[in-house]
N, C-alpha and C positions, 0 to 999 in steps of 0.2 A: 405468455412468458412462463407458464407454470409447468410444462413438461420438463422432466429432468434429463440432462444430457450426460451426467457423470455421477460418480459416487461421492462427490464433494459434500461434506457437512455444510459448508458455507453456502453452497448453492441451495441445499435443502432448506436451510434456515430462512434464507432470503425469499425463496419461492413459496414458502409456507406463510409469508407475510409477517414474520418476526423481524425485529430490529437486529441486524447482524452486528457482530463485534469482532474485529481483528486487532492484532497488535503486531509488534515487530521485534526481531531479534537480529542484531548485527553479529556475524561470525567474528571470531578472534583473529588477531594478527599473529597467528601461530597455529600449531596443529593439535592443541589440547581440546579434545571433544567435550571435556567436562565444562568448559566455559559456555558452550552452546547449551548443554543439558541443564545447567544451573538456571540459565535464563528461561528456558522452556518450562521448567518445573514451577517457577515463580508465577507464571501466567496461565498455566495449563487449563485450569478449570473455569477460568473467567472469560475466555474468548472462544470463538468458533474455529478460528484458524490463526496461524502465526506466520507473518511474512518473514522471509529470510533475505536480507539485502545482498546484492551482488557487487562486491568491491565498491561499496558506497564511497562517495567523494573521490573516486579513482585511487583509493588506497588499497594495496594488495592485502587480501585476507583469505582465510579458508574459503573454498568455493561454496557458493550458495547451494549447489546441488548436494555436496557432501553434508553440509549442515542440515539441510532438509531431511536427508536420510537418517541422521542421528535423531531428529525430532520424531520422524515417522515411526522409528523403532521403539520410541517411548510412548507411543499412542497419542501423539500430538499431531493434529492436521497441519501440514505446512502449506504456505503459498510460496512457490519458487519464483523469486524475482530474477529476471534475465534482462541484461542490457545488450544493446546491439553494438556498443562501442568496441568490444574486445574480440568478437568472433564473426566469421563469415557464415553464410547460410548453411554450409555443410556442418560446421561445428554446432550451430544453433539447433538444427534438426536432430543432430546426434544426441545432444544433451536433453532435448525434449523426449526422445525415445528412452534415454537412460533414466530420466525422472519417472516416466510412465512404467518402466520395468519394476519400480518400487511402489507403484500405485500412488504416486504423489498427484493429488487431484486438482490442484489449483496452480495458476501461473499468472504473474503480472509482467507485462511487456513494457520495457522502458528503453530510452535512448542511452541513459547513463551520463554522469557528470563528465565534463571535458577532462582529459588526462592531465592538463596543466594544473588542476587543483590538487593532484595526488602526489604520490611518492616516486612516480616514474614519469616526470613531465616530458621526457624525450620519447616516451612510448608512442607507437603509431596507433591512431584510432582506425577502426575498420569500417563500421557503418555500411556494410554491404547491403543490409536492409535497414530501414528506419523502424521506429517503434510501431507505427501503424501496419507496416508490411509484416512485422513479426506477429502481430495479432492475426492478420490474415493467414499467415503461415500455419499457426497452431490450429486455427479453425479449419483450414484446408486439410491438414493432416488428420484431424479428428473426424470431420464431417464427410470428407470425400475419401478418406483412407489412402491418400496418395502423398508422395514426396513432391516438392516443388518442381522437380525434373519430370514428374508425370508417372513414375513407377509406383506400383502398389505397395502399401505397407502391410506386413503380415499380421501384426496386432496393433492397430492404430492407437495413439495416445488418447485417453479420455480425460480431458482437462477442462475445468471451468476457467474461462479466459478473461483476464482483466487488464486494464490500462490505468494510467495516472492522468489527472487533470489539475491544472493550476488556474483557479478562478481569478488570481491576482496579478498575473504577469501582464505586461503592456504589449500591445494595446488591448484594452478590455473588450472592444467591439468584436474581436476575432475569437474570444474565449469559447463562446457557445458554438459557433460554427466549427471550431476545432474539435470540440466534444462530439458534435454530430458526425464528423468524419471518423473519429475513433469508433463510434457505435456502428457506423456503416461498414467499417472494416471487420466488425464482429466482436467488439468488447462487450462482455456480458455483465461485468461489474466495473466500477470506476472508484479508485481511491484518490482523494484530493490532497493537495498540498495542505500543510498545517493552516488552520483557520483561526485568525485573531480578529479580523475585521468582519464582524457578523453581518453588518449592513450590506457590504459589498458581496459577501457570499450569498446572502438571501436574494439579492438582485440577480446574481448569476443563475441560481437555481430556479428563480421565478421564470427567467427567460427560457431555461431548459424545459421546464414544465409546459410553458406556452407552446413550444415547438414539438411537444409530445415525446421528448427524448427520455424522460423518466419512466415512460411506459415500456421502453425498449431496453433499458439497462438499470442496474441498481447502483445508486450513488452513495458511497460511504464517505462521510465527512472526516477529514484528517484532523486529529487533535494531538498537540504536543504540550504538556505542562511546562511552564517556565520554572526554572530553578532559582532564578535571581533577577534583579533589575539589570545586572550586567549582561546576562544571557538575552534578555528582552532587547536591550540596546544593540547588542551585536547582531541579533536577527533582523532588527529594523534597518540597521545601517550597512551591514556587510553581506547579508545573504540575498542574492538576486531572487526576484520573484516572491519575496516575503512581504506581507503587509501587516505591520504591528502598529496599531493606533497609539497615539500619545497617552490616552487615558489608561491604557494597560501599564505603560511605563510609570505613570504617576501613581497608580494604585500600588504597584510593587515597591516603588520608592517610598511610599507612605507608611510602610511597616518596618520594624526593626530587621536588621540583616538576617538574624537567625529565624525570623518568621516568614521570610520571603518565599521559601520553598513551599511552605504550607499554603501561602496566599496564591501561589501559582497553581497548586492543585485545586484550590477552591474555585479559581477562575475557570479552569478546565471543566470542572463538574458543572458549574453554572451554564457554561456554553453548551455542553451536551444536553442539559435539561431543556435549554431554550430551543436548540436545533431539533430535538426529538419531535417537537410540535410542528416543524416546518414541512409543508407538502413537498414531496420529492426526495426527502432524505430517507434512505433505506437502512442506514447503519453508520457505524463509527469505526474509524481506523485509528487506534490510540498508539502513537509513537512516543513512548517514554524512553528517549534515547539514553542508554546506559543507566536507566532508572526504572528498570522493569519491576522492581519490588513495589512500586507505587500503583501499578496497573490494577491490582485487586481493589484497592481503596477507591480508585476513580470509578471502576465499573460498579461496585456496590453502591456508592453514594449517588451515582447517576441513575440508579434504579434499573440497571441492566443485568442484575444478578438475582437468582441463578439463571444460567443459560437455558434455553428451552429444551425439553426432552423431545426427541424425534422418534 
């Protein structure tokens, strides 16, 4: 797993055996590039790469590709998120080439939230390819230098290709086989759903290690700090595929309202410190949604700063 396929800093960090750190930046619901740049600057020196979401929760936003370009021009390494919900295979391949023309070196392949969650519920979903086929597509374009139709690509895209995994969705028995499928399709790194139930996550990764999957891919544990007990209850009760144990809600409820945000950060740091010691965990994906200014504190306190020199 050590030969480098791209110029990705994230790939280099992970393959050198360091703990990788990524974070996330949601593009604005408008065309002001400063909103992306501000978020990027907050986390720039504390992570190896920054994911840019693709119309998350099916809400119309500045395109992920455009926001990635803004970050790239600032010297921040982006991870282009791409969902299969909105585009057919022609448009997906076209955007992959567009990203490669700006030397965007990482890509995360996703299905995307159903459009009924968003601001255009009547919009048609496309899903010409699914997320696993998108992984296969990027790898085929990179490794074979060909389009899906079989024609040669003049300058193939050089991207480090990732996928997402949710250890907590039901039924639990298919979670590791599904991970195995994504790896078989060519996923070189995996970013997980936010982890609050550490015991269940440890069982999932133990099974993945047993099957030899962590020798074939890098698993980055997803971390989202809670801002309040209200957020914790909402995530437990209203967000599908999210597993928030009662003890986390009790712990947040046990401190004054104005101290809950700090308690949420403390929990996040403790979880990272615990999972750093777990076999099979290669890194952390810190999703501080619209709370990017807290990423430096989390990374520093979790012992993940400074980032390695390469």
